[in-house]
N, C-alpha and C positions, 0 to 999 in steps of 0.2 A: 432535562440535563441531569437530574438526580440519578436516573437509571444509568446513564452513560458513566457518570462519576463512580457509581457503585460497581459497575462492570470493570472499569479501569482498576479500581482498588482491588477487586477480586483477582484480576489477572496479575497485578503486581504482587499480591500476597502469594498466589499460587507459584509464580516464578521464583519468589524468594524461598518458598518451601522446597521446591524442586532443587534449587541451588544448594540450600542448607543440607538437604538429605544426600545430595550427590557428593558434597565435600566431606560429610561426616560418615556416610555409609550406614546410617542408623535406620534405614527403612528397607523392608523386603522388596524384591523386584515387582511383585504384584501390586503393592501399594504405590510404588513409584510409577508404575505404568498407568495406574488409575489417575494419579495426580497429573501426569503428563497429558493424558487424554483430556482431563478437565481443562488444562491449560489451552489445548487446541480448540476445544469447544467454546471457551471464553473468548478466545481470539475471534472466532467466527461471530459470536454474539456482539462483540465490541464493534467489529467492522459493520455489521448489519445495523446496529443501533445508530452509529455515527452517520452512516450513509443515508439511512431513512430520515433521520432528523435533519440533515443538510438538505435533502430533497424537499421535505416538508417546509422548511424555512424558505427555500427558494420559491416554492409555489406561493407561500404566504406573502413574501415580499412582492411578487408579481401582482398578486391580488391587491395588496396595499397600494402599489403604484398605480394600478388601473383605477382604483377608487379615488386616489388623490387627484387624478387628472379630471375627474368628473365634478369635483368640488372646487371651491376657491383655493387655488394652489398657494396663494400668498398667505393664507391663514392656516395652511396645513402644516403640522409638525413634520410630515414626510417630505415637505418641499426641500428641505436641506439634504435629503438623500441619506440621512443618518438616523433611521428609525431603529428602535430597539431590536426588531426582527433582523434587520440587516447587520447590526452590530453582533448579535448572537451568531448569525451565520458566518461572519468573518472570523470571529474568535474560535468557534468550533472547527471551522475549516482549517485554520492555522494549527490548532491543537491536534487535529486528526492527521495533518501533514507531518507533524513531529512524531506522533505515536506510531504511525504505520511502519516505518522502518524498524523501530524498536521492537514492536510486536513480532514482525516477520523474522527478525534476527533471533529473538528469543525462541521462536518456534524452531528455526533452523538448528540452533544450538542444542535443542532437546530432541533431536532426531525426528522432527516433524517438518522436514524440508519440503516434502510434496504438498503438505497442507499450506505451507507458506507460499509456495508457487501458486497453488490453486486460489488462495485468497487474493493475491496480487493480480492474477489473471482475471478472476471474476469481477473485481472492482476496477479493472483497467488501469492498474497502478504500474505504468510502464517504467517509471524511474526505479522502483523497487524490484521489478522483474529483471531489469538490467543488472542491478546490484546483486541479486540472488544468483544470477547466472555466472557471476565472477567471484564467488567466495572461495573457490578452490584454485586450481591451476588456471592461470589466465593466458600466459604466453608460453610458447607459441599457441595461437588460436586452435590449431588442430589437436592440441593436447588438453584443451579445456573439456572436461567431462560434460559440459552443458552446450557444446558446439551445436549439436543437433537440435537441442531445445531452442537455442538462439535463432538458428535458421528457421525453425518452425514459427517462431514469433515474428520474424521478419516477413515471412510469407503470409501469415495470418493477419497481423496488425499493421503491416506496411509502415508508412511514414510515422504514424503515431508512436510505434515502438522504436523505430530506427532513430528518431530525433532524440529520444531519451538515452538510447544505447550509445550514440556518438557523444552525447553530452557526458555520459559516464566515462567513456574512453578519454575524452579531453581532460576532464577533472582529475583522472587518475594517471595521466601521462601514458596512456595505452592506445593512442590513436591508431597505431599500426595494426592493432588487433582487429579493428573494424574492416580492414582491407579484405579479409577472408570472406566476410558476409556480403560486402559490396560486389566483389568479383563473382561470387556464387549467384547473387540476385541478378546481376547483369547477364550472366550466362543463361540463367533460366528465362529471363525476359527475351533474349535473342532467340532462344529455341521455340518460344511460343508464337 
């Protein structure tokens, strides 16, 4: 967890430096570009560290649970289902859920939109993919610059993406935007 905390701190400091230099104009474009690139690299490291730690904790919890069934469960501290490993996994998972949209939005704001999309796609973060697809013109759907991208995600990830996409539409009062992608997907299915 110390590594993750340090990466988060470095990302936050880098974001603050980029913002400070952007508002003051006190840094040359080469240095600013290097700082922004560092920010994108830190975002990748942060996602990888959190994801790997969560996967490791999940495997460890499974191992703990399989061992606890082979011993006297009544005497096992894991019997309550509240092991230290499980607590850490839940806490880190919740923290990562809160961090992801902030990190992706910070990347987008610093002209690393493609990197933000790639991270969300690589880590199957469909909620944030839906959000990133709607940061510019949303309605009418055909004017959304990400309409083609949205359709490609619908085709590629199917229900996993569309569930989050429609949830985003509902939460933002844009349910009619989703009609374009349903109609298109239905038409494609009929042709096949």
